[in-house]
C-alpha positions in Angstrom: -46.4 45.6 27.7 -44.6 49.0 27.7 -41.4 49.6 25.7 -39.5 50.2 29.0 -40.6 46.9 30.4 -39.6 45.1 27.2 -36.3 46.8 27.3 -35.8 45.7 30.9 -36.6 42.1 30.1 -34.2 42.1 27.1 -31.4 43.5 29.2 -32.1 40.9 31.9 -32.0 38.1 29.4 -28.6 39.2 28.0 -27.2 39.6 31.5 -28.3 36.1 32.5 -27.1 34.6 29.2 -23.7 36.2 29.7 -23.5 34.8 33.2 -24.4 31.3 32.1 -21.9 31.4 29.3 -19.2 32.6 31.6 -20.0 29.9 34.1 -20.0 27.2 31.4 -16.7 28.5 30.0 -15.1 28.6 33.4 -16.3 25.0 34.2 -14.9 23.8 30.9 -11.6 25.4 31.5 -11.4 23.8 34.9 -12.3 20.4 33.4 -9.6 20.8 30.8 -7.0 21.6 33.4 -7.9 18.6 35.5 -7.8 16.3 32.4 -4.4 17.7 31.5 -3.2 17.0 35.0 -4.5 13.4 34.9 -2.8 12.8 31.5 0.5 14.1 32.9 0.1 11.8 35.9 -0.5 8.8 33.6 2.7 9.6 31.6 4.6 9.7 34.9 3.1 6.4 36.0 1.1 8.1 38.8 -2.0 6.0 38.0 -3.7 6.6 41.4 -3.6 10.4 40.9 -5.0 10.0 37.4 -7.8 7.8 38.6 -8.7 10.1 41.4 -9.0 13.0 38.9 -10.9 11.2 36.2 -13.3 9.1 38.3 -15.3 12.1 39.6 -15.4 13.6 36.1 -16.6 10.3 34.7 -19.3 10.0 37.3 -20.4 13.5 36.3 -20.8 12.3 32.7 -17.6 13.5 31.1 -17.2 11.2 28.1 -13.4 11.6 27.8 -12.9 10.7 31.5 -15.3 7.7 31.1 -13.2 6.5 28.2 -10.0 6.9 30.1 -11.3 5.1 33.3 -12.3 2.3 31.0 -8.8 2.2 29.5 -7.3 2.0 32.9 -9.4 -1.0 33.8 -8.8 -2.7 30.5 -5.0 -2.3 30.8 -4.7 -2.7 34.6 -3.1 0.8 35.0 -3.0 1.0 38.8 -6.1 -1.2 39.0 -6.8 -4.9 38.6 -7.6 -5.7 35.0 -11.4 -5.8 34.8 -12.9 -5.7 31.3 -16.5 -5.9 32.6 -15.9 -2.5 34.2 -14.1 -1.2 31.1 -17.2 -2.3 29.1 -19.5 -0.4 31.5 -17.5 2.8 31.2 -17.1 2.6 27.5 -20.8 2.0 26.9 -21.5 5.2 28.9 -19.0 7.1 26.9 -20.2 5.7 23.6 -23.7 7.1 24.1 -22.2 10.6 23.6 -20.7 9.5 20.3 -17.1 9.1 21.5 -15.3 7.4 18.6 -12.5 6.0 20.8 -15.1 4.2 23.0 -16.9 2.8 19.9 -13.6 1.4 18.7 -12.7 0.0 22.1 -16.0 -1.7 22.4 -15.4 -3.3 19.0 -12.2 -4.8 20.4 -13.9 -6.2 23.5 -16.6 -7.9 21.5 -14.2 -9.2 18.8 -12.0 -10.8 21.4 -14.6 -11.7 24.0 -13.1 -9.7 26.8 -15.5 -8.8 29.6 -18.4 -9.9 27.4 -19.3 -12.9 25.2 -17.5 -12.8 21.9 -19.8 -11.5 19.2 -18.4 -10.6 15.7 -21.6 -9.0 14.4 -21.6 -6.5 17.3 -17.9 -6.0 17.0 -18.3 -5.1 13.3 -21.1 -2.7 14.2 -18.9 -0.8 16.7 -15.9 -0.7 14.3 -18.1 0.6 11.5 -19.6 3.2 13.8 -16.1 4.4 14.8 -14.9 4.3 11.2 -17.8 6.5 10.2 -16.7 9.0 12.8 -13.2 9.1 11.1 -11.4 6.9 13.5 -8.4 5.7 11.5 -7.4 2.6 13.7 -11.0 1.5 13.4 -10.8 1.7 9.6 -7.6 -0.3 9.6 -9.1 -3.0 11.9 -12.3 -3.1 9.9 -10.4 -3.7 6.7 -8.3 -6.4 8.3 -11.5 -8.2 9.4 -13.3 -7.7 6.0 -10.4 -9.2 4.1 -10.8 -12.5 5.9 -12.8 -15.4 4.6 -15.4 -15.1 7.3 -18.8 -15.3 5.7 -20.3 -12.5 7.9 -17.3 -10.3 7.3 -17.7 -10.9 3.5 -21.4 -10.1 3.6 -20.7 -6.9 5.6 -18.0 -5.9 3.1 -20.4 -6.4 0.2 -23.1 -4.3 1.9 -20.6 -1.5 2.6 -19.5 -1.5 -1.0 -23.1 -0.6 -2.0 -23.5 2.1 0.6 -20.7 3.5 2.8 -17.7 2.2 0.8 -15.8 5.5 1.3 -15.1 4.5 4.9 -13.1 1.5 3.7 -10.1 3.6 2.8 -8.4 4.7 -0.3 -9.8 3.5 -3.6 -8.0 2.5 -6.8 -9.2 2.8 -10.3 -9.3 0.6 -13.4 -6.6 2.1 -15.7 -7.6 0.4 -19.0 -10.7 0.8 -21.2 -12.1 -2.6 -20.0 -10.9 -5.0 -17.4 -12.3 -8.4 -16.5 -12.6 -9.4 -12.8 -12.6 -13.1 -11.9 -13.7 -15.5 -9.1 -10.0 -16.4 -8.4 -6.5 -15.1 -9.0 -6.1 -16.7 -12.5 -7.5 -16.3 -16.0 -8.9 -19.8 -15.7 -11.6 -18.5 -13.3 -15.0 -17.3 -14.5 -15.5 -13.6 -15.1 -17.5 -11.8 -12.3 -17.8 -8.4 -14.0 -16.2 -6.3 -16.7 -15.2 -2.9 -15.4 -14.6 0.3 -17.5 -11.8 2.7 -17.1 -12.1 4.9 -13.9 -14.3 2.5 -12.0 -13.4 2.6 -8.3 -12.4 -0.5 -6.5 -11.3 -1.3 -2.9 -8.1 -3.4 -2.8 -7.9 -6.0 0.0 -5.0 -8.3 -0.6 -2.6 -9.4 -3.4 -1.6 -12.9 -4.6 0.7 -13.8 -7.4 0.2 -10.6 -9.3 -3.6 -10.5 -8.7 -5.5 -8.2 -6.3 -8.6 -9.2 -4.4 -11.0 -6.2 -4.7 -14.4 -4.9 -3.7 -16.3 -3.4 -6.6 -17.9 -0.2 -5.4 -21.6 0.4 -6.0 -22.2 -3.3 -6.9 -21.4 -5.1 -3.6 -19.4 -7.7 -5.6 -15.9 -9.0 -4.7 -13.5 -10.4 -7.3 -9.9 -10.8 -8.4 -8.3 -8.5 -10.9 -4.9 -8.5 -12.6 -2.9 -6.0 -10.4 -1.5 -4.1 -13.4 -5.1 -3.2 -14.5 -5.7 -0.9 -11.4 -3.8 2.0 -10.0 -4.2 5.0 -7.7 -6.4 7.8 -9.0 -4.2 10.5 -10.6 -3.9 13.9 -9.0 -4.8 13.1 -5.4 -1.6 11.3 -4.2 1.8 13.0 -3.6 4.6 12.0 -5.8 6.9 9.3 -4.3 
């Protein structure tokens, strides 16, 4: 292959790459403009316009449009409420990793809307959304995990061993040694003795005691509330 021919191929490659990039950028700009127009229509209550913009984009595989169409069906914005269709659109959007859709699917499965109620599946979707940084998913997940449901408790204990960071802000033991107990009173048996600085996840308080998850161990217990506090240096002064 001659140097002239190689140079020609290289030039052709860069020209084609530039054209493809320009076409993609132009298409993305157009999609963004349409999405903005649809959102504006929604805010003004023009649901039909929003639907007519998002529906073709959703059919083309746009995950944001798929989520929004599902939201319209779920809430009945200009459409009859249809959670089965919402489920279908959110499942499509979820395959792209859209955190909003993962959270929305958790809601459908936890409440049994458009699908049979299934807490294990709901927890899975909430955890998936939380791992993607979805704050409402984290809050909902924590609310579920603080219940007395056996599955929720088992899930909480598993997360404490692995992905406990997604459970929210931790607190730390602020004394050299602190006993944790099976119930909110000194009469209960000791579960574990924690050393200063051990991270715990607070769930709820009762009569001066806090129900906690003990990180790295998967255990849950009660601790006298004064024995834990927020880690120093990472929270703003109140």
